[in-house]
PASEBA-1860 file (N, C-alpha, C; in nm, 3 decimals):
! residues 110
1> MKQFRFTA> 0.079/-0.115/0.002/0.001/0.009/0.002/0.090/0.123/-0.001 ~ 0.050/0.220/-0.087/0.136/0.333/-0.099/0.101/0.438/0.007 ~ 0.188/0.500/0.059/0.159/0.606/0.155/0.162/0.736/0.086 ~ 0.079/0.823/0.132/0.063/0.965/0.070/0.127/1.060/0.168 ~ 0.229/1.126/0.111/0.306/1.225/0.198/0.263/1.364/0.151 ~ 0.228/1.445/0.265/0.205/1.588/0.243/0.333/1.659/0.226 ~ 0.325/1.739/0.111/0.443/1.827/0.093/0.392/1.973/0.087 ~ 0.471/2.056/0.099/0.428/2.216/0.089/0.347/2.233/-0.038
9> ISITRLSL> 0.376/2.186/-0.152/0.299/2.196/-0.266/0.165/2.132/-0.256 ~ 0.159/2.011/-0.208/0.024/1.937/-0.205/-0.062/2.011/-0.105 ~ -0.012/2.065/0.004/-0.092/2.134/0.090/-0.137/2.264/0.036 ~ -0.065/2.325/-0.034/-0.107/2.458/-0.091/-0.223/2.427/-0.203 ~ -0.195/2.329/-0.277/-0.291/2.298/-0.380/-0.427/2.257/-0.315 ~ -0.406/2.180/-0.204/-0.524/2.141/-0.136/-0.611/2.253/-0.067 ~ -0.531/2.350/-0.014/-0.584/2.474/0.048/-0.649/2.549/-0.055 ~ -0.589/2.575/-0.172/-0.653/2.645/-0.278/-0.780/2.580/-0.327
17> LLMTLMIC> -0.787/2.457/-0.343/-0.900/2.380/-0.385/-1.021/2.401/-0.291 ~ -0.987/2.386/-0.159/-1.082/2.398/-0.056/-1.138/2.551/-0.055 ~ -1.047/2.645/-0.078/-1.101/2.776/-0.064/-1.181/2.809/-0.189 ~ -1.141/2.759/-0.297/-1.231/2.780/-0.422/-1.367/2.717/-0.407 ~ -1.371/2.592/-0.354/-1.503/2.534/-0.330/-1.589/2.615/-0.243 ~ -1.526/2.661/-0.127/-1.600/2.740/-0.025/-1.652/2.864/-0.090 ~ -1.575/2.924/-0.168/-1.625/3.054/-0.228/-1.724/3.033/-0.335 ~ -1.709/2.943/-0.414/-1.809/2.915/-0.521/-1.934/2.845/-0.458
25> GSCGRLPR> -1.917/2.769/-0.359/-2.033/2.712/-0.303/-2.127/2.813/-0.231 ~ -2.075/2.920/-0.180/-2.152/3.028/-0.107/-2.195/3.143/-0.198 ~ -2.161/3.144/-0.321/-2.215/3.249/-0.405/-2.358/3.246/-0.435 ~ -2.433/3.344/-0.401/-2.571/3.347/-0.431/-2.661/3.233/-0.379 ~ -2.623/3.166/-0.281/-2.704/3.059/-0.236/-2.710/3.072/-0.077 ~ -2.831/3.047/-0.031/-2.848/3.051/0.110/-2.860/2.904/0.174 ~ -2.800/2.884/0.292/-2.823/2.751/0.339/-2.962/2.707/0.352 ~ -2.986/2.574/0.362/-3.129/2.528/0.356/-3.190/2.578/0.475
33> SITAPPAV> -3.133/2.602/0.596/-3.203/2.645/0.711/-3.247/2.780/0.722 ~ -3.191/2.857/0.620/-3.233/3.005/0.621/-3.309/3.024/0.497 ~ -3.424/3.091/0.503/-3.515/3.109/0.393/-3.486/3.255/0.348 ~ -3.518/3.278/0.217/-3.503/3.410/0.169/-3.620/3.509/0.226 ~ -3.603/3.625/0.232/-3.706/3.714/0.292/-3.819/3.731/0.191 ~ -3.939/3.745/0.229/-4.045/3.749/0.142/-4.023/3.872/0.045 ~ -4.073/3.843/-0.084/-4.055/3.952/-0.181/-4.151/4.061/-0.143 ~ -4.089/4.175/-0.152/-4.165/4.299/-0.118/-4.202/4.354/-0.241
41> HTTDALFH> -4.333/4.391/-0.264/-4.377/4.454/-0.392/-4.335/4.599/-0.396 ~ -4.231/4.619/-0.470/-4.192/4.757/-0.486/-4.244/4.815/-0.614 ~ -4.321/4.913/-0.605/-4.386/4.977/-0.721/-4.327/5.106/-0.741 ~ -4.297/5.156/-0.871/-4.266/5.283/-0.888/-4.402/5.366/-0.880 ~ -4.429/5.416/-0.763/-4.556/5.487/-0.745/-4.571/5.610/-0.837 ~ -4.673/5.608/-0.923/-4.700/5.720/-1.003/-4.756/5.833/-0.927 ~ -4.808/5.799/-0.822/-4.879/5.902/-0.723/-4.829/5.881/-0.586 ~ -4.830/5.986/-0.505/-4.810/5.982/-0.359/-4.920/6.031/-0.290
49> ININTASA> -4.967/5.983/-0.183/-5.080/6.030/-0.106/-5.026/6.076/0.030 ~ -5.050/6.192/0.063/-5.002/6.250/0.192/-5.110/6.203/0.295 ~ -5.080/6.111/0.375/-5.167/6.058/0.479/-5.215/6.144/0.582 ~ -5.153/6.272/0.587/-5.195/6.382/0.682/-5.306/6.470/0.621 ~ -5.323/6.473/0.502/-5.419/6.557/0.437/-5.521/6.482/0.356 ~ -5.500/6.352/0.319/-5.594/6.289/0.230/-5.722/6.260/0.295 ~ -5.824/6.261/0.213/-5.956/6.220/0.268/-5.966/6.068/0.256 ~ -6.078/6.019/0.322/-6.101/5.877/0.328/-6.108/5.827/0.175
57> QELEQLPG> -6.170/5.893/0.092/-6.180/5.850/-0.048/-6.049/5.846/-0.112 ~ -5.962/5.945/-0.089/-5.836/5.943/-0.155/-5.747/5.824/-0.093 ~ -5.768/5.800/0.044/-5.700/5.681/0.100/-5.735/5.552/0.052 ~ -5.856/5.544/-0.014/-5.912/5.417/-0.060/-5.835/5.370/-0.197 ~ -5.771/5.477/-0.251/-5.694/5.441/-0.376/-5.578/5.359/-0.344 ~ -5.531/5.351/-0.224/-5.418/5.264/-0.189/-5.450/5.115/-0.191 ~ -5.368/5.026/-0.251/-5.408/4.892/-0.251/-5.428/4.835/-0.114 ~ -5.534/4.755/-0.094/-5.567/4.692/0.021/-5.626/4.780/0.139
65> VGKVIAER> -5.651/4.899/0.099/-5.708/5.000/0.187/-5.858/5.031/0.133 ~ -5.946/4.975/0.207/-6.094/4.985/0.179/-6.152/5.106/0.253 ~ -6.292/5.104/0.249/-6.359/5.219/0.319/-6.339/5.225/0.466 ~ -6.338/5.101/0.536/-6.327/5.105/0.671/-6.195/5.138/0.721 ~ -6.082/5.086/0.660/-5.954/5.117/0.718/-5.929/5.276/0.668 ~ -5.974/5.333/0.563/-5.948/5.459/0.527/-6.014/5.545/0.631 ~ -6.136/5.509/0.670/-6.205/5.592/0.772/-6.129/5.574/0.913 ~ -6.071/5.471/0.942/-5.987/5.444/1.061/-5.877/5.542/1.069
73> IVAYRERY> -5.801/5.554/0.946/-5.697/5.637/0.936/-5.719/5.777/0.966 ~ -5.829/5.828/0.897/-5.879/5.959/0.927/-5.915/5.983/1.061 ~ -5.986/5.898/1.118/-6.020/5.910/1.265/-5.907/5.902/1.359 ~ -5.804/5.817/1.328/-5.676/5.815/1.413/-5.608/5.958/1.400 ~ -5.599/6.014/1.275/-5.533/6.135/1.250/-5.602/6.255/1.330 ~ -5.740/6.250/1.332/-5.818/6.344/1.400/-5.801/6.338/1.548 ~ -5.790/6.220/1.605/-5.777/6.197/1.742/-5.634/6.239/1.799 ~ -5.532/6.180/1.720/-5.402/6.187/1.784/-5.317/6.286/1.716
81> GRFRRPEE> -5.363/6.352/1.606/-5.289/6.462/1.529/-5.214/6.401/1.402 ~ -5.133/6.476/1.345/-5.062/6.448/1.213/-4.964/6.330/1.244 ~ -4.946/6.248/1.135/-4.845/6.142/1.149/-4.717/6.209/1.116 ~ -4.621/6.176/1.217/-4.478/6.234/1.188/-4.394/6.149/1.098 ~ -4.426/6.015/1.096/-4.349/5.928/1.005/-4.446/5.838/0.947 ~ -4.425/5.781/0.822/-4.514/5.693/0.758/-4.541/5.557/0.847 ~ -4.439/5.510/0.925/-4.445/5.402/1.009/-4.562/5.406/1.112 ~ -4.594/5.525/1.144/-4.703/5.538/1.245/-4.838/5.498/1.193
89> LLMVNGVS> -4.839/5.479/1.075/-4.976/5.421/1.008/-4.992/5.278/1.068 ~ -4.891/5.212/1.115/-4.894/5.082/1.170/-4.987/5.083/1.302 ~ -4.998/5.201/1.354/-5.080/5.197/1.483/-5.224/5.200/1.457 ~ -5.268/5.230/1.339/-5.404/5.224/1.298/-5.453/5.075/1.292 ~ -5.570/5.054/1.363/-5.622/4.919/1.369/-5.660/4.879/1.228 ~ -5.606/4.768/1.187/-5.628/4.707/1.045/-5.519/4.725/0.955 ~ -5.419/4.811/0.989/-5.301/4.824/0.903/-5.196/4.728/0.945 ~ -5.183/4.615/0.880/-5.076/4.519/0.916/-4.934/4.556/0.861
97> DKKFREIQ> -4.837/4.495/0.907/-4.711/4.517/0.861/-4.702/4.478/0.697 ~ -4.763/4.382/0.654/-4.761/4.338/0.515/-4.836/4.447/0.430 ~ -4.947/4.487/0.479/-5.021/4.602/0.412/-4.934/4.727/0.411 ~ -4.869/4.765/0.518/-4.789/4.880/0.518/-4.672/4.869/0.418 ~ -4.610/4.759/0.406/-4.491/4.740/0.308/-4.553/4.755/0.168 ~ -4.680/4.712/0.145/-4.734/4.717/0.008/-4.765/4.874/-0.035 ~ -4.791/4.947/0.063/-4.835/5.091/0.033/-4.728/5.187/0.068 ~ -4.620/5.148/0.126/-4.517/5.244/0.178/-4.462/5.327/0.076
105> AMIVVE> -4.445/5.277/-0.047/-4.375/5.356/-0.165/-4.482/5.458/-0.203 ~ -4.607/5.442/-0.173/-4.718/5.538/-0.225/-4.761/5.647/-0.125 ~ -4.706/5.642/-0.008/-4.754/5.738/0.096/-4.632/5.825/0.129 ~ -4.682/5.955/0.178/-4.576/6.053/0.212/-4.638/6.112/0.336 ~ -4.558/6.170/0.416/-4.596/6.251/0.536/-4.535/6.396/0.530 ~ -4.620/6.489/0.501/-4.562/6.625/0.497/-4.639/6.724/0.587
END
């Protein structure tokens, strides 16, 4: 049986091979235990709605915002004052994180 002897050249080649495999194996792939984040629908909004001044009818133009949620947004604004940041919309009952991400590109606070 032939014995394999490690030499400096063979160790260098083995190291380069392992590094190449590690780099190529990790490019653009996630381990199976980690899932990719959900796709966020990013739209180039052709319009922006100021949630501090919009009426309930204007708020209904946002995807996923119906009459009830639009009225809740207006009522929240009347009760607590103007929104300082778009994220405060999450405080309105019925506006979920998912719904907020869908409309985030279409709303402004001025």
